[in-house]
A tleap script that builds the chain and sets N, CA, C and O, in Angstrom:
source leaprc.protein.ff14SB
mol = sequence {
  NMET ILE MET THR TYR GLY GLY ASN ILE SER
  ILE GLY SER ASN CYS SER ILE ASN PRO TYR
  THR ILE ILE TYR GLY HIE GLY GLY THR LYS
  ILE GLY ASN ASN VAL LEU ILE ALA GLY HIE
  CYS MET ILE ILE PRO ASN ASN HIE VAL TYR
  LYS ASP ARG SER LYS THR ILE TRP GLU GLN
  GLY ASN ILE SER LYS GLY ILE ASN ILE GLU
  ASP ASP VAL TRP ILE ALA HIE ASN CYS SER
  ILE LEU ASP GLY VAL THR LEU GLU LYS GLY
  SER VAL VAL ALA ALA GLY ALA VAL VAL ASN
  LYS ASN VAL PRO ALA TYR ALA VAL VAL ALA
  GLY VAL PRO ALA LYS ILE ILE LYS TYR ARG
  CVAL
}
set mol.1.N position { 86.427 111.821 112.720 }
set mol.1.CA position { 85.159 112.234 112.860 }
set mol.1.C position { 84.673 111.018 113.586 }
set mol.1.O position { 85.032 109.906 113.197 }
set mol.2.N position { 83.854 111.164 114.651 }
set mol.2.CA position { 83.281 110.811 115.572 }
set mol.2.C position { 81.706 110.897 115.568 }
set mol.2.O position { 81.088 111.961 115.532 }
set mol.3.N position { 81.089 109.540 115.612 }
set mol.3.CA position { 79.770 109.537 114.541 }
set mol.3.C position { 78.543 108.819 115.914 }
set mol.3.O position { 78.002 107.768 115.571 }
set mol.4.N position { 78.323 109.127 116.727 }
set mol.4.CA position { 77.548 108.356 117.649 }
set mol.4.C position { 76.251 107.219 117.135 }
set mol.4.O position { 76.225 106.088 117.622 }
set mol.5.N position { 75.544 107.524 116.440 }
set mol.5.CA position { 74.520 106.672 115.867 }
set mol.5.C position { 73.418 106.275 117.015 }
set mol.5.O position { 72.699 105.277 116.967 }
set mol.6.N position { 73.431 107.216 118.009 }
set mol.6.CA position { 72.749 106.813 119.427 }
set mol.6.C position { 73.619 105.651 120.133 }
set mol.6.O position { 73.140 105.526 121.260 }
set mol.7.N position { 74.716 104.722 119.958 }
set mol.7.CA position { 75.482 104.986 120.658 }
set mol.7.C position { 76.562 105.332 121.730 }
set mol.7.O position { 76.645 106.558 121.801 }
set mol.8.N position { 77.349 104.764 122.519 }
set mol.8.CA position { 78.705 105.737 122.768 }
set mol.8.C position { 79.707 104.783 122.430 }
set mol.8.O position { 79.984 103.617 122.149 }
set mol.9.N position { 80.232 106.389 122.690 }
set mol.9.CA position { 81.911 106.315 122.619 }
set mol.9.C position { 82.670 106.815 123.491 }
set mol.9.O position { 82.569 108.020 123.718 }
set mol.10.N position { 83.477 106.142 124.095 }
set mol.10.CA position { 84.060 106.825 125.073 }
set mol.10.C position { 85.917 106.674 125.033 }
set mol.10.O position { 86.296 105.640 124.483 }
set mol.11.N position { 86.823 107.430 125.461 }
set mol.11.CA position { 88.084 107.980 125.138 }
set mol.11.C position { 88.903 108.127 126.114 }
set mol.11.O position { 88.723 109.140 126.789 }
set mol.12.N position { 90.147 107.122 126.549 }
set mol.12.CA position { 90.421 107.181 127.391 }
set mol.12.C position { 91.223 108.896 127.684 }
set mol.12.O position { 90.914 110.028 127.312 }
set mol.13.N position { 92.544 108.250 128.667 }
set mol.13.CA position { 93.030 109.410 128.088 }
set mol.13.C position { 94.793 109.231 127.395 }
set mol.13.O position { 95.168 108.188 126.860 }
set mol.14.N position { 95.839 110.687 127.585 }
set mol.14.CA position { 96.411 110.319 126.531 }
set mol.14.C position { 96.021 109.725 125.247 }
set mol.14.O position { 96.321 108.546 125.437 }
set mol.15.N position { 95.688 109.776 124.423 }
set mol.15.CA position { 95.222 108.975 123.467 }
set mol.15.C position { 95.669 110.214 121.930 }
set mol.15.O position { 95.857 111.417 122.114 }
set mol.16.N position { 95.726 109.758 120.990 }
set mol.16.CA position { 95.934 110.243 119.272 }
set mol.16.C position { 95.051 109.764 118.233 }
set mol.16.O position { 95.123 108.897 117.362 }
set mol.17.N position { 94.528 110.282 118.462 }
set mol.17.CA position { 93.492 109.992 116.744 }
set mol.17.C position { 93.940 111.494 115.734 }
set mol.17.O position { 93.871 112.723 115.760 }
set mol.18.N position { 94.362 110.488 114.994 }
set mol.18.CA position { 94.818 111.120 113.402 }
set mol.18.C position { 93.530 111.481 112.455 }
set mol.18.O position { 92.392 111.025 112.566 }
set mol.19.N position { 93.980 112.353 111.568 }
set mol.19.CA position { 92.956 112.790 110.461 }
set mol.19.C position { 92.286 111.791 109.639 }
set mol.19.O position { 92.709 110.714 109.218 }
set mol.20.N position { 91.150 112.364 109.494 }
set mol.20.CA position { 90.581 111.036 108.178 }
set mol.20.C position { 90.396 109.638 109.199 }
set mol.20.O position { 90.310 108.571 108.590 }
set mol.21.N position { 90.335 109.589 110.595 }
set mol.21.CA position { 89.558 108.241 110.912 }
set mol.21.C position { 88.570 108.540 111.124 }
set mol.21.O position { 88.276 109.718 111.327 }
set mol.22.N position { 87.673 107.510 111.150 }
set mol.22.CA position { 86.254 107.938 111.519 }
set mol.22.C position { 85.879 106.656 112.277 }
set mol.22.O position { 86.163 105.590 111.731 }
set mol.23.N position { 85.183 106.638 113.653 }
set mol.23.CA position { 84.798 106.086 114.964 }
set mol.23.C position { 83.262 106.486 115.388 }
set mol.23.O position { 82.643 107.484 115.756 }
set mol.24.N position { 82.956 104.713 115.036 }
set mol.24.CA position { 81.108 104.816 114.765 }
set mol.24.C position { 80.846 104.353 116.265 }
set mol.24.O position { 81.667 103.668 116.876 }
set mol.25.N position { 79.510 104.825 116.869 }
set mol.25.CA position { 79.754 104.197 118.355 }
set mol.25.C position { 77.990 103.751 118.151 }
set mol.25.O position { 77.245 104.349 118.927 }
set mol.26.N position { 77.400 102.886 117.299 }
set mol.26.CA position { 76.601 102.104 116.955 }
set mol.26.C position { 76.417 101.442 117.913 }
set mol.26.O position { 75.384 101.800 118.480 }
set mol.27.N position { 77.131 100.268 118.612 }
set mol.27.CA position { 77.131 99.086 119.862 }
set mol.27.C position { 77.725 99.589 120.777 }
set mol.27.O position { 77.621 98.795 121.712 }
set mol.28.N position { 78.519 100.776 121.199 }
set mol.28.CA position { 79.171 101.178 121.574 }
set mol.28.C position { 81.159 101.112 121.065 }
set mol.28.O position { 81.586 100.350 120.198 }
set mol.29.N position { 81.770 101.795 121.621 }
set mol.29.CA position { 82.980 101.822 120.942 }
set mol.29.C position { 84.053 102.490 122.432 }
set mol.29.O position { 84.072 103.716 122.539 }
set mol.30.N position { 84.649 101.884 123.194 }
set mol.30.CA position { 85.438 102.156 124.148 }
set mol.30.C position { 86.820 101.491 123.830 }
set mol.30.O position { 87.229 100.337 123.708 }
set mol.31.N position { 87.541 103.207 123.723 }
set mol.31.CA position { 89.081 103.407 123.394 }
set mol.31.C position { 89.712 103.453 125.219 }
set mol.31.O position { 89.270 104.182 126.107 }
set mol.32.N position { 90.745 102.516 125.328 }
set mol.32.CA position { 91.381 102.898 126.627 }
set mol.32.C position { 92.438 104.170 126.419 }
set mol.32.O position { 92.363 105.119 125.638 }
set mol.33.N position { 93.350 103.868 127.311 }
set mol.33.CA position { 94.626 105.012 128.043 }
set mol.33.C position { 95.269 104.558 126.932 }
set mol.33.O position { 95.037 103.491 126.365 }
set mol.34.N position { 96.530 105.832 126.453 }
set mol.34.CA position { 97.081 105.338 125.698 }
set mol.34.C position { 97.261 104.722 124.236 }
set mol.34.O position { 98.147 103.937 123.899 }
set mol.35.N position { 96.351 105.183 123.522 }
set mol.35.CA position { 96.025 104.217 122.499 }
set mol.35.C position { 96.849 105.270 121.294 }
set mol.35.O position { 97.299 106.326 121.738 }
set mol.36.N position { 96.980 105.062 120.244 }
set mol.36.CA position { 97.688 105.449 119.221 }
set mol.36.C position { 96.900 104.947 118.189 }
set mol.36.O position { 97.045 103.736 118.018 }
set mol.37.N position { 95.898 105.654 117.247 }
set mol.37.CA position { 95.238 105.350 116.415 }
set mol.37.C position { 95.669 106.511 114.578 }
set mol.37.O position { 95.176 107.608 114.316 }
set mol.38.N position { 96.523 105.837 113.836 }
set mol.38.CA position { 96.538 106.740 112.907 }
set mol.38.C position { 95.710 107.264 111.636 }
set mol.38.O position { 94.489 107.104 111.635 }
set mol.39.N position { 96.295 107.833 110.647 }
set mol.39.CA position { 94.689 108.381 109.835 }
set mol.39.C position { 94.072 107.518 109.783 }
set mol.39.O position { 94.425 106.376 110.078 }
set mol.40.N position { 92.797 107.925 109.321 }
set mol.40.CA position { 92.440 106.830 107.664 }
set mol.40.C position { 92.192 105.494 108.346 }
set mol.40.O position { 92.513 104.423 107.832 }
set mol.41.N position { 91.699 105.594 109.340 }
set mol.41.CA position { 91.398 104.280 110.230 }
set mol.41.C position { 89.901 104.436 110.252 }
set mol.41.O position { 89.520 105.592 110.071 }
set mol.42.N position { 88.958 103.515 110.437 }
set mol.42.CA position { 88.054 103.072 110.558 }
set mol.42.C position { 87.358 102.192 111.787 }
set mol.42.O position { 87.717 101.033 111.993 }
set mol.43.N position { 86.896 102.484 112.146 }
set mol.43.CA position { 86.118 101.735 113.620 }
set mol.43.C position { 84.525 101.620 113.714 }
set mol.43.O position { 83.825 102.574 114.054 }
set mol.44.N position { 84.085 100.520 113.421 }
set mol.44.CA position { 82.590 100.077 113.045 }
set mol.44.C position { 82.216 99.423 113.655 }
set mol.44.O position { 82.522 98.350 113.134 }
set mol.45.N position { 81.567 99.175 114.725 }
set mol.45.CA position { 81.181 98.336 115.245 }
set mol.45.C position { 79.427 98.322 115.455 }
set mol.45.O position { 78.583 98.492 116.334 }
set mol.46.N position { 79.565 97.932 113.709 }
set mol.46.CA position { 77.850 98.049 113.473 }
set mol.46.C position { 77.923 96.712 112.040 }
set mol.46.O position { 78.785 96.762 111.162 }
set mol.47.N position { 76.960 95.745 112.100 }
set mol.47.CA position { 77.372 95.058 110.726 }
set mol.47.C position { 75.734 95.150 109.782 }
set mol.47.O position { 74.785 95.796 110.224 }
set mol.48.N position { 75.700 94.632 108.893 }
set mol.48.CA position { 74.729 94.384 108.147 }
set mol.48.C position { 74.154 93.111 108.276 }
set mol.48.O position { 75.055 92.289 108.440 }
set mol.49.N position { 73.063 92.603 108.272 }
set mol.49.CA position { 72.065 91.272 108.146 }
set mol.49.C position { 71.950 91.757 107.232 }
set mol.49.O position { 71.677 92.881 106.809 }
set mol.50.N position { 72.371 90.032 106.586 }
set mol.50.CA position { 71.886 89.986 104.913 }
set mol.50.C position { 71.587 88.592 104.755 }
set mol.50.O position { 71.848 88.183 103.624 }
set mol.51.N position { 71.125 87.751 105.534 }
set mol.51.CA position { 70.679 86.030 105.586 }
set mol.51.C position { 69.807 85.600 104.456 }
set mol.51.O position { 69.718 84.738 103.582 }
set mol.52.N position { 69.081 86.889 105.042 }
set mol.52.CA position { 67.445 86.450 104.431 }
set mol.52.C position { 67.174 86.852 102.529 }
set mol.52.O position { 66.678 87.927 102.192 }
set mol.53.N position { 67.491 86.056 101.766 }
set mol.53.CA position { 67.666 86.472 100.446 }
set mol.53.C position { 65.756 87.004 100.035 }
set mol.53.O position { 65.560 87.255 98.846 }
set mol.54.N position { 65.126 87.072 100.525 }
set mol.54.CA position { 64.030 87.317 100.285 }
set mol.54.C position { 63.703 88.857 100.086 }
set mol.54.O position { 63.062 89.554 99.300 }
set mol.55.N position { 64.704 89.056 101.530 }
set mol.55.CA position { 64.608 90.664 101.553 }
set mol.55.C position { 65.686 91.309 101.301 }
set mol.55.O position { 66.758 90.727 101.136 }
set mol.56.N position { 65.467 93.399 101.196 }
set mol.56.CA position { 66.694 93.244 101.083 }
set mol.56.C position { 67.876 93.935 102.233 }
set mol.56.O position { 67.471 94.389 103.304 }
set mol.57.N position { 68.602 93.944 102.057 }
set mol.57.CA position { 69.575 94.081 103.021 }
set mol.57.C position { 69.345 95.163 104.116 }
set mol.57.O position { 69.461 95.056 105.337 }
set mol.58.N position { 68.826 96.713 103.017 }
set mol.58.CA position { 68.365 97.281 103.888 }
set mol.58.C position { 66.987 97.216 105.286 }
set mol.58.O position { 66.720 97.832 106.318 }
set mol.59.N position { 66.547 96.300 104.646 }
set mol.59.CA position { 65.257 95.301 105.733 }
set mol.59.C position { 65.517 94.871 106.508 }
set mol.59.O position { 64.899 94.845 107.572 }
set mol.60.N position { 66.494 94.394 106.265 }
set mol.60.CA position { 66.655 93.435 107.447 }
set mol.60.C position { 67.561 93.745 108.655 }
set mol.60.O position { 68.091 92.780 109.206 }
set mol.61.N position { 67.816 95.086 109.166 }
set mol.61.CA position { 68.614 95.707 109.574 }
set mol.61.C position { 69.945 95.412 110.351 }
set mol.61.O position { 70.655 94.600 109.757 }
set mol.62.N position { 70.289 95.727 111.153 }
set mol.62.CA position { 71.695 95.730 111.563 }
set mol.62.C position { 72.099 94.929 112.785 }
set mol.62.O position { 71.123 94.389 113.307 }
set mol.63.N position { 72.921 94.761 113.218 }
set mol.63.CA position { 74.033 94.149 114.661 }
set mol.63.C position { 74.791 94.725 114.831 }
set mol.63.O position { 75.683 94.793 113.985 }
set mol.64.N position { 74.874 95.610 116.261 }
set mol.64.CA position { 76.099 95.802 116.549 }
set mol.64.C position { 76.144 95.225 118.141 }
set mol.64.O position { 75.191 95.000 118.887 }
set mol.65.N position { 77.738 95.051 118.418 }
set mol.65.CA position { 78.052 94.433 119.427 }
set mol.65.C position { 79.028 95.051 119.875 }
set mol.65.O position { 79.730 94.409 120.657 }
set mol.66.N position { 79.444 96.500 119.563 }
set mol.66.CA position { 80.542 96.713 119.844 }
set mol.66.C position { 81.996 96.636 119.889 }
set mol.66.O position { 82.574 95.566 119.698 }
set mol.67.N position { 82.501 97.527 120.089 }
set mol.67.CA position { 84.471 97.243 120.060 }
set mol.67.C position { 85.141 98.152 121.118 }
set mol.67.O position { 85.072 99.352 121.381 }
set mol.68.N position { 85.992 96.821 121.745 }
set mol.68.CA position { 86.952 97.636 122.487 }
set mol.68.C position { 88.421 97.353 122.372 }
set mol.68.O position { 89.010 96.290 122.176 }
set mol.69.N position { 88.955 98.837 122.580 }
set mol.69.CA position { 90.710 98.931 122.051 }
set mol.69.C position { 90.888 99.276 123.504 }
set mol.69.O position { 90.382 100.242 124.076 }
set mol.70.N position { 91.830 98.179 124.132 }
set mol.70.CA position { 92.298 98.213 125.645 }
set mol.70.C position { 93.451 99.449 125.441 }
set mol.70.O position { 93.669 100.222 124.508 }
set mol.71.N position { 94.093 99.250 126.799 }
set mol.71.CA position { 95.092 100.393 126.462 }
set mol.71.C position { 96.444 99.730 126.134 }
set mol.71.O position { 96.864 98.575 126.210 }
set mol.72.N position { 97.160 101.363 125.587 }
set mol.72.CA position { 98.307 100.729 124.797 }
set mol.72.C position { 98.658 100.088 123.738 }
set mol.72.O position { 99.682 99.480 123.426 }
set mol.73.N position { 97.331 100.377 123.038 }
set mol.73.CA position { 97.364 99.653 121.083 }
set mol.73.C position { 97.792 100.550 120.218 }
set mol.73.O position { 97.298 101.663 120.396 }
set mol.74.N position { 98.505 100.462 119.383 }
set mol.74.CA position { 98.928 100.822 118.041 }
set mol.74.C position { 97.855 100.356 116.857 }
set mol.74.O position { 98.021 99.206 116.451 }
set mol.75.N position { 96.840 101.075 116.296 }
set mol.75.CA position { 96.453 101.041 115.038 }
set mol.75.C position { 97.119 101.422 114.268 }
set mol.75.O position { 97.261 102.590 114.632 }
set mol.76.N position { 97.948 101.247 112.995 }
set mol.76.CA position { 98.455 102.032 112.010 }
set mol.76.C position { 97.792 102.694 111.171 }
set mol.76.O position { 96.721 103.158 111.562 }
set mol.77.N position { 98.137 102.894 110.041 }
set mol.77.CA position { 97.357 104.040 108.907 }
set mol.77.C position { 96.642 102.675 108.478 }
set mol.77.O position { 97.023 101.513 108.619 }
set mol.78.N position { 95.124 103.362 107.734 }
set mol.78.CA position { 94.375 102.910 107.077 }
set mol.78.C position { 93.884 101.766 107.225 }
set mol.78.O position { 93.598 101.090 106.238 }
set mol.79.N position { 93.688 101.323 108.481 }
set mol.79.CA position { 93.209 100.281 108.939 }
set mol.79.C position { 91.455 99.963 109.256 }
set mol.79.O position { 90.784 100.988 109.132 }
set mol.80.N position { 90.755 98.873 109.588 }
set mol.80.CA position { 89.583 98.783 109.350 }
set mol.80.C position { 89.231 97.637 110.605 }
set mol.80.O position { 89.062 96.443 110.358 }
set mol.81.N position { 89.163 98.155 111.825 }
set mol.81.CA position { 88.539 97.562 112.942 }
set mol.81.C position { 86.581 97.301 113.166 }
set mol.81.O position { 85.697 98.097 113.483 }
set mol.82.N position { 86.545 95.731 112.802 }
set mol.82.CA position { 84.903 95.922 112.169 }
set mol.82.C position { 84.373 95.085 114.270 }
set mol.82.O position { 84.962 94.726 115.290 }
set mol.83.N position { 82.726 95.229 113.656 }
set mol.83.CA position { 82.059 95.296 115.234 }
set mol.83.C position { 82.508 93.630 116.014 }
set mol.83.O position { 83.331 92.789 115.653 }
set mol.84.N position { 81.893 93.649 116.774 }
set mol.84.CA position { 82.470 92.740 117.958 }
set mol.84.C position { 83.742 92.419 118.338 }
set mol.84.O position { 83.699 91.694 119.331 }
set mol.85.N position { 85.316 92.742 117.826 }
set mol.85.CA position { 86.332 92.868 118.216 }
set mol.85.C position { 86.598 93.749 119.410 }
set mol.85.O position { 86.065 94.822 119.691 }
set mol.86.N position { 87.815 92.873 120.251 }
set mol.86.CA position { 88.380 93.345 121.406 }
set mol.86.C position { 89.782 93.560 120.770 }
set mol.86.O position { 90.302 92.560 120.278 }
set mol.87.N position { 90.361 94.565 120.725 }
set mol.87.CA position { 91.795 94.569 120.748 }
set mol.87.C position { 92.689 94.492 122.006 }
set mol.87.O position { 93.339 95.537 121.989 }
set mol.88.N position { 92.999 93.846 122.966 }
set mol.88.CA position { 93.852 93.345 123.770 }
set mol.88.C position { 94.772 94.394 124.561 }
set mol.88.O position { 95.477 95.069 123.810 }
set mol.89.N position { 94.899 94.654 125.890 }
set mol.89.CA position { 96.180 95.537 126.223 }
set mol.89.C position { 97.505 95.191 125.672 }
set mol.89.O position { 98.061 94.120 125.914 }
set mol.90.N position { 98.092 96.296 124.783 }
set mol.90.CA position { 99.450 96.637 123.915 }
set mol.90.C position { 99.476 95.665 122.520 }
set mol.90.O position { 100.526 95.170 122.111 }
set mol.91.N position { 98.140 95.460 121.837 }
set mol.91.CA position { 98.449 95.177 120.831 }
set mol.91.C position { 99.211 95.772 119.515 }
set mol.91.O position { 99.870 96.795 119.701 }
set mol.92.N position { 99.180 95.268 118.318 }
set mol.92.CA position { 99.656 96.541 117.600 }
set mol.92.C position { 98.979 96.052 116.232 }
set mol.92.O position { 98.986 94.823 116.181 }
set mol.93.N position { 98.339 96.711 114.998 }
set mol.93.CA position { 97.588 96.736 114.092 }
set mol.93.C position { 98.610 97.001 113.263 }
set mol.93.O position { 99.372 97.938 113.503 }
set mol.94.N position { 98.793 95.994 111.887 }
set mol.94.CA position { 99.638 96.799 110.751 }
set mol.94.C position { 98.653 97.623 110.053 }
set mol.94.O position { 97.423 97.671 110.081 }
set mol.95.N position { 99.949 98.524 109.150 }
set mol.95.CA position { 98.751 99.604 108.123 }
set mol.95.C position { 98.407 98.632 107.421 }
set mol.95.O position { 99.071 97.669 107.038 }
set mol.96.N position { 96.880 99.015 107.180 }
set mol.96.CA position { 96.048 98.395 106.064 }
set mol.96.C position { 95.244 96.821 106.378 }
set mol.96.O position { 94.729 95.932 105.699 }
set mol.97.N position { 95.433 97.035 107.472 }
set mol.97.CA position { 94.577 95.487 108.278 }
set mol.97.C position { 93.162 95.997 108.161 }
set mol.97.O position { 92.666 97.114 108.010 }
set mol.98.N position { 92.510 94.292 108.336 }
set mol.98.CA position { 91.093 94.216 108.553 }
set mol.98.C position { 91.013 93.265 109.460 }
set mol.98.O position { 91.195 92.050 109.379 }
set mol.99.N position { 90.598 94.246 110.703 }
set mol.99.CA position { 90.676 92.993 112.108 }
set mol.99.C position { 89.335 92.872 112.382 }
set mol.99.O position { 88.670 93.825 112.787 }
set mol.100.N position { 88.747 91.431 112.132 }
set mol.100.CA position { 87.414 90.521 112.272 }
set mol.100.C position { 87.329 89.851 113.441 }
set mol.100.O position { 86.345 89.203 113.796 }
set mol.101.N position { 88.678 90.032 114.261 }
set mol.101.CA position { 88.494 88.738 115.109 }
set mol.101.C position { 89.048 89.492 116.207 }
set mol.101.O position { 89.571 90.571 115.926 }
set mol.102.N position { 89.018 88.998 117.766 }
set mol.102.CA position { 89.851 89.750 118.806 }
set mol.102.C position { 91.709 89.495 118.651 }
set mol.102.O position { 92.287 88.497 118.219 }
set mol.103.N position { 92.162 90.480 119.050 }
set mol.103.CA position { 93.616 90.260 119.193 }
set mol.103.C position { 94.168 89.932 120.482 }
set mol.103.O position { 93.890 90.919 121.163 }
set mol.104.N position { 94.722 89.203 121.129 }
set mol.104.CA position { 95.329 89.177 122.054 }
set mol.104.C position { 96.480 90.169 122.262 }
set mol.104.O position { 97.132 90.814 121.441 }
set mol.105.N position { 96.555 90.088 123.940 }
set mol.105.CA position { 97.432 91.061 124.215 }
set mol.105.C position { 99.147 90.740 123.703 }
set mol.105.O position { 99.941 89.804 123.794 }
set mol.106.N position { 99.131 91.974 123.195 }
set mol.106.CA position { 100.661 92.330 123.041 }
set mol.106.C position { 101.317 91.489 121.822 }
set mol.106.O position { 102.494 91.247 121.554 }
set mol.107.N position { 99.488 90.957 120.866 }
set mol.107.CA position { 100.179 90.069 119.292 }
set mol.107.C position { 100.048 91.699 118.784 }
set mol.107.O position { 99.587 92.675 119.376 }
set mol.108.N position { 100.688 91.554 117.358 }
set mol.108.CA position { 101.152 91.857 115.852 }
set mol.108.C position { 100.047 91.262 115.418 }
set mol.108.O position { 99.728 90.176 115.900 }
set mol.109.N position { 99.266 91.880 114.422 }
set mol.109.CA position { 98.185 91.683 113.345 }
set mol.109.C position { 98.726 92.222 111.829 }
set mol.109.O position { 99.454 93.214 111.771 }
set mol.110.N position { 98.393 91.634 110.846 }
set mol.110.CA position { 98.765 92.388 110.035 }
set mol.110.C position { 97.614 91.393 108.794 }
set mol.110.O position { 97.262 90.230 108.991 }
set mol.111.N position { 97.232 92.216 107.611 }
set mol.111.CA position { 96.780 91.644 106.649 }
set mol.111.C position { 95.196 91.685 106.470 }
set mol.111.O position { 94.368 92.290 107.151 }
set mol.112.N position { 95.069 91.116 105.695 }
set mol.112.CA position { 93.444 91.166 105.077 }
set mol.112.C position { 92.980 89.542 105.283 }
set mol.112.O position { 93.490 88.736 104.505 }
set mol.113.N position { 92.014 89.033 106.324 }
set mol.113.CA position { 91.738 89.188 107.029 }
set mol.113.C position { 93.048 89.145 108.344 }
set mol.113.O position { 93.546 88.035 108.534 }
set mol.114.N position { 93.529 90.228 109.138 }
set mol.114.CA position { 94.342 90.438 110.270 }
set mol.114.C position { 94.639 89.096 111.065 }
set mol.114.O position { 94.028 88.634 112.029 }
set mol.115.N position { 95.801 88.574 110.360 }
set mol.115.CA position { 96.186 87.646 111.500 }
set mol.115.C position { 97.143 87.446 112.487 }
set mol.115.O position { 97.629 88.576 112.537 }
set mol.116.N position { 97.599 86.945 113.105 }
set mol.116.CA position { 99.083 87.343 114.476 }
set mol.116.C position { 100.127 87.027 113.544 }
set mol.116.O position { 100.166 86.064 112.778 }
set mol.117.N position { 101.329 88.340 113.760 }
set mol.117.CA position { 102.585 87.931 112.633 }
set mol.117.C position { 103.761 87.477 113.698 }
set mol.117.O position { 104.715 86.761 113.393 }
set mol.118.N position { 103.486 88.089 115.144 }
set mol.118.CA position { 104.326 88.263 115.946 }
set mol.118.C position { 103.758 88.530 117.446 }
set mol.118.O position { 102.579 88.716 117.746 }
set mol.119.N position { 105.042 88.501 118.438 }
set mol.119.CA position { 104.571 89.663 119.581 }
set mol.119.C position { 105.280 90.314 119.918 }
set mol.119.O position { 106.446 90.121 119.574 }
set mol.120.N position { 104.890 91.616 120.915 }
set mol.120.CA position { 105.763 92.043 120.867 }
set mol.120.C position { 106.650 91.158 122.586 }
set mol.120.O position { 106.331 90.494 123.573 }
set mol.121.N position { 107.819 91.761 121.957 }
set mol.121.CA position { 108.872 90.967 123.334 }
set mol.121.C position { 109.134 92.262 124.788 }
set mol.121.O position { 109.789 91.950 125.782 }
savepdb mol mol.pdb
quit
């Protein structure tokens, strides 16, 4: 499912996006070439503001920084990629990971929150 919500989503060539993956476009989502996204993933370039306890979260609005997924990236099953993240070229996101920080080129990340476990050789 691809939902722009007034933002932009661009998808490069030779990409595979599997069933039940949801890609939002709020702050802009850019997916490079040769990217593999497994099923049940969430690409969410948006976050709620919740700092002011005197207001409801609904009243405080959203922040949308965008997400950039560079070329030759593999996002395995059931991952969440959160607002403001860049997955650099050749990176791998292990199944079930929640990525809330940038991932360097050719790094393999896993966990909640995602941490580097090794680099591709």
